[in-house]
N, C-alpha and C positions, 0 to 999 in steps of 0.2 A: 457615474456607474460605468463599469467595464465589462465587456464580454470578451472572451478569448476564442480564437479560431481553433477548431479541433486539431488541426495539424500541429499547431504550436503547443497545445496541451500534450499531445502524444509524444512529441519530441522532447518536451521538458521532462515528462515522467520517465521516458526511456533513458535520458541522459542522467538524471539524478537518482533514479530507482531502477537500475538495469535488471535487478532480480525480481521485479514485480511481474507476476504472471500476465500473459497476454489478455486473458479474460478480464482481469482487474484493470489493466490499462484502458481497455475499451469501456468498461463500466465507469471508471473515474472520469475519463474524457467526456463521455456523454453527460454525466452529472454536472461537470464544471461548465461545459458550453451552454447548458440550458439555463444557467443562473446569471443574473446581473450581480457583479461583485463591486461593491462600493469601497473605494479606497484600499483595494487589495491588489497586490502584485500576483502574477501567475503562480509564483512559488508559494505564496500564502494561500491562494485558492486551492492548490494541490494539497498542501499540508492540512488545511481545514477539512477538506473532503476525505482524505485518507484517514485522518484521526477519527472523524465522526463515523465513518463506515466501520473501522476496526472496533471502535468502542461499542457501537450498537449491535453489530452483527457477529463479531468474533470474540466477544468476552461475555462475562456474566453480568455486565453492567445493568441491563434491564431487570434482571432477576433481583439484583441487590436493591434496586429502587423499589421493586414490588414488595420486598420484604421489609421496607421501611427505612433503609439506610439513606442517610443524607446524601444529596447529589455530589457534594464536594468529596466526601469520604469514599463514595463509590468510584468516582473518577480516580482518586489516588490509588485505590485498590487495584484497578484494572490497568493503570498506566504502564507498569512494567511489561505486561504482555504486549501492549501496543508498541512500546519502544523496541521490544525484541523483534516483532514482525517488521517494523520499519528498518531496523538494522539489517535484517536479511534481504530486504528489497533494495537496500543501497549497495549491496555487493553484486558483482557480476556473477551470474550463475556458472557453476562449474560444468565443464563439458565432460561427459563420460569418456573415460579412457577405453579405447578398444582393446578387447582381450587379444592377446597374442596367441595364434594357433601354434601348437607344438610343431617344431621343425621336423619335416619328414627326412628320414635317412640318418638321423643321429641315434644310433643304437649302441 
């Protein structure tokens, strides 16, 4: 069984998922450090935790199951949305360009 220190988890997430919002980094880090991971690397623990959170909290997965859809089919149905979110998190966030103020004296 493995446990991971929170600093290592935060560093891993920020390195591999720089677009992940701060609140999500904090949530995932807490979830990962509370659990014993058998035969899982830190990267696997992060991936499992992110996928599970996104599947259950950010998609209609639970609703599909409640309506009688098979678990495998429901997972396939919501996977594109999970993949899209993870792609966004893997990119560095764009910094907002500062608006240029009009130059004074150019008339």
